[in-house]
N, C-alpha and C positions, 0 to 999 in steps of 0.2 A: 586615875584617883580612885582608889576603894571608899565605897560606901561604910560608914560606921556599922560598927556588930554592936548588937545587944543579946544577952541572953534572955531566953524564954524557957519556962520548963513547962512540957507538956506531958500528956498521958494518953498513950495509942493502945489500940490494940494489939497483941501479939504478934500478929501475922502481917499489921501493917509494919509495926518493927521489923521485922522478917525479911521482908520488901524492902524497904529502903534500905537495910542493910547487905542485900544481895545487890544490889543496883549500887550500890558504893563501890562492892567487891567488884562488880564486872567493868566496870568504868574505871575503876582505879582512882577514886575521889573520894575525900572523906565525908561522911555519914551527913554532916551538916551543909555541906555543898551542893548534896543530891537533896536533901529537905529545899534548901532556899531556890535552888532553881525548879524544883517542882511546884513551888508555892508560886514563884514568877510567872510561870507558864500557864498554870491551872486555874489561878484566882481570875472570875472576870473582871473588867474594868470598873473604875470607880469613878464617882463626878470627878475627880481631879485628872482624869485621862480624857473628858470631853473637851470640847472648845469651850472658853470660857462664853461665848453667846447662846449658848444652851443649858448653862448649867444652873440658873434660877429658876427656867422652867422645870426641869429635869429634879431638883431638888424637892420641889413640891409633892412627885409623887410618891416618897420616900414615907411620907406621912400618911399616906391613903390606906384603907382598909384593901384587903385584897380584890372586894367586889369594882373598887375605883379601879386598880390595877388592869383587872380583867376589861375594863371599859377599854382605856387607853390603848391595850394590845390589840384590840378590835377595832379601833379607829381607823376610819380611809378619808382621804380627801375626796371633795366631792366630788362627782361626774365631770361636772362640767367645767370645774377648776382644773383637770386632767386635762381635758380638751382644750380647753385655753392654754394649758403649756405646752402641749405637741405641736399647737399654730403657730406658736411664738416660736419653740425649737426650730420649728420648720423653716420660718420666716429668718431665723437667724440663721442656720446652714445656708440659705439660700442668697444672705448678703441684705436681702431686703427690709431688715427690722430695724425701726427709726429708735430715737432717744428714750420716747416716752414706752417705747417694746419692749428697749432691754431694761428699763426699770422697773415695769411689770414682770418681765420673767424672773429678774432679781428676786424679787419679793416673791412669786409663787414658787421657785426653786428653793428659798429661806425657810417657805412655809412646809415645801416636801421634806426637807431636811429635818427643820424641827417635829412632824409628824416620825420620821425613821427614827429618829433618836430617843422620841417620849415612848414609842412602841418596844425598840429594843431595851429600852431601861426599864419598862413595864415587865416584860418577861423576866428579865434579870432577877429584877426584886421577888418576881413570883417564884423562881426557882430558887432563889435565896431560901424563900419562906417555905419551901418543903412542896411546890404545888408543880404538879405535870406541866408541862408547858406544849402545846401542841406544835407542830412542826409547820413550818410555810404552807406546804401541799394542805395539813388539816385545815389551819384557817382560810386560805383560797376556796376550799371546799365547802367550809362553814358559812363562808359570804356568801356562795353562788345560790 
C-alpha cells in the first residue's frame, strides 16, 4: 500500500536542485522520489520512533535549553550501578541468578536503556539546534 502524498513547496539553493536532478537522472527515478528517499534516510528519528516506555522522559528534553541538554549528553551511570549490573550479568550467564536478581537486573537494564535514549536524544536535539556534538571518543576523553 502506498502512503498518501502531499504537496509541499520548498525553496532550495540552485546547487542542491542541480544535485537532486543529477541523482534522479543517474538513478532513473523522478526527482520527487529522490527527495522523499533522501529525507527518509537522512532525517533523524523522532519520538514516534522510540519505544513507548521512553517517550515521556525524552519529550521533557525538548523543552530544555541547550545547557540542560549538554548535562544529559554527559550523564553517566554511577560506577556502583555498573559494577552491580556486571555482577548480575555474570550470575545470569552462569545460571546462578535467582528471581530477585533477575528483577534487579531488569531494573538496571531499564535504567541503562533510559540513560542511552536520553543521551542520544539530547545529542540529536543539540545537532538540530546547530551545536557541534562531540564524538563518543571525545566524550569519553572528557570523562577521563
